[in-house]
C-alpha positions in Angstrom: -19.0 44.7 -44.9 -21.0 44.1 -47.9 -19.9 41.0 -50.0 -21.7 40.6 -53.4 -21.1 37.7 -55.9 -20.3 39.0 -59.3 -19.3 37.2 -62.6 -16.6 38.8 -64.7 -15.6 38.3 -68.3 -12.5 36.7 -68.9 -9.4 39.0 -69.1 -5.8 39.3 -69.3 -3.1 40.8 -67.6 0.4 41.8 -67.8 3.1 42.9 -65.3 5.5 41.7 -62.7 5.2 38.0 -61.5 7.2 36.8 -58.8 6.9 33.4 -56.2 7.1 34.5 -52.3 5.7 34.0 -48.9 3.5 37.0 -47.6 6.2 37.9 -45.5 8.6 38.2 -48.1 6.3 40.1 -50.6 5.6 42.5 -47.8 9.3 42.7 -46.4 9.9 44.9 -49.6 9.4 42.8 -52.7 5.8 44.2 -53.1 6.6 48.0 -53.0 9.7 47.8 -55.1 7.6 45.7 -57.7 4.9 48.3 -57.5 7.3 51.3 -58.0 8.7 49.5 -60.9 5.3 49.1 -62.5 4.3 52.4 -62.1 7.5 53.6 -63.9 7.2 51.0 -66.8 3.3 51.1 -67.0 3.6 53.0 -70.4 5.6 50.0 -71.9 2.4 47.8 -71.5 0.5 48.1 -74.7 -3.2 48.1 -74.6 -3.7 48.7 -71.1 -7.6 48.7 -70.5 -7.6 50.2 -67.2 -5.1 52.6 -65.1 -6.2 50.5 -62.0 -3.1 48.3 -60.7 -4.1 44.9 -59.7 -2.7 42.2 -57.5 -3.2 38.7 -58.4 -2.5 36.0 -55.9 -2.5 32.7 -57.5 -2.3 29.9 -55.1 -1.2 26.2 -55.1 -3.8 23.6 -55.3 -2.7 21.9 -52.2 -5.0 20.9 -49.4 -2.6 22.1 -46.8 -1.5 25.4 -48.3 -1.2 28.0 -45.6 -1.1 31.6 -47.5 0.8 32.8 -44.4 3.7 30.7 -44.6 3.8 29.0 -48.0 5.0 30.5 -51.1 2.6 31.6 -54.0 2.5 33.8 -57.3 2.0 37.5 -56.8 1.3 39.6 -59.9 1.3 43.0 -59.9 0.0 43.9 -63.4 -2.5 45.7 -65.5 -5.6 44.5 -67.5 -4.9 44.6 -70.9 -7.4 44.4 -74.1 -5.1 42.3 -76.0 -1.7 40.8 -75.4 0.8 41.8 -78.2 4.3 42.2 -76.8 5.1 41.5 -73.2 7.6 43.9 -71.7 11.1 42.3 -70.9 11.1 41.0 -67.3 7.3 40.8 -67.2 5.0 38.2 -67.9 1.4 37.8 -69.1 -1.5 35.8 -67.4 -4.9 34.9 -68.9 -7.9 34.9 -66.3 -11.0 32.9 -67.5 -14.7 34.1 -66.8 -15.7 33.4 -63.3 -17.9 34.3 -60.3 -16.0 36.1 -57.4 -17.0 37.3 -53.8 -16.6 40.8 -54.1 -16.0 43.5 -51.3 -14.0 46.8 -50.7 -11.7 46.9 -48.0 -11.7 50.2 -46.3 -8.9 51.2 -44.1 -5.4 50.7 -43.4 -3.6 48.1 -45.9 -1.9 46.8 -42.7 -5.5 45.7 -41.7 -6.2 43.8 -45.0 -5.5 40.6 -43.2 -8.8 41.1 -41.2 -10.6 41.4 -44.3 -9.3 38.2 -46.0 -9.7 36.3 -42.8 -13.3 37.3 -42.7 -13.8 36.3 -46.3 -12.0 33.1 -46.4 -13.7 31.8 -43.3 -16.8 33.2 -42.0 -18.0 34.5 -45.2 -17.3 31.1 -47.3 -19.3 29.1 -44.4 -22.0 31.6 -44.4 -22.7 31.7 -48.0 -21.9 28.0 -48.6 -19.0 28.6 -51.3 -15.9 27.2 -51.8 -12.8 29.7 -53.0 -10.9 28.7 -56.1 -6.9 29.1 -56.5 -6.6 32.6 -56.9 -7.9 35.9 -56.0 -7.2 39.5 -56.9 -7.3 43.3 -55.6 -7.7 46.3 -57.4 -5.9 49.3 -56.4 -7.7 52.3 -58.1 -7.7 56.0 -57.4 -8.5 55.6 -53.7 -5.7 53.4 -53.1 -3.8 55.0 -50.4 -2.2 52.3 -48.3 -1.2 54.2 -45.2 -4.7 56.1 -44.9 -7.8 55.1 -42.9 -9.6 56.1 -46.0 -7.8 53.7 -48.4 -10.1 51.4 -50.5 -8.9 48.1 -52.3 -11.4 46.1 -54.2 -11.1 42.2 -53.4 -12.4 39.7 -55.7 -12.3 36.1 -54.5 -12.5 33.6 -57.2 -15.2 30.8 -56.3 -15.4 27.3 -57.5 
C-alpha cells in the first residue's frame, strides 16, 4: 500500500452529523445517513464535488479507543461556501493541513485493516503523529461490497 503525505487547503463541508461508536454507526446508522444524504444532496448548495466524504472527528483523550468509544461521524459534501445549511444538517470547517493519504482497495468490511496499518505501523515508521480527525472520500469507485471498491483515506497529521 502506497501512503503519501499531502497538504490540502482549508475546506468546508455540509451534511449529517452524529456521535456514535463504530459499532453503532456500522449497525445501520451509517447506511441510513448515507442514503438520506444522497436523497437530499440537491439541498446542499455550492457543492464543489460530487464525492461523499465521511469525516471522523475524535476526542482529544489519551485513552480514546475508536473501536469502543463514541466520536463524531459526519457524512457530507465539500462546499465552496456555506450559505444556508439544510434542516437537520450541520456544517464543519477544516483548516489547511498535511495528511497521510492512501487508497483502500477492497471490501469495505476490510477497511479496518487499512486503518490499523496506517494508525500503527505507518505512523511509527514515518515518525508521524495523527491529529484528532480523518476522512474518507467515497467517489465514483465506491462500491462497498465489491473487491474493486476504492476509498480515499486522509488522516490528519500533527
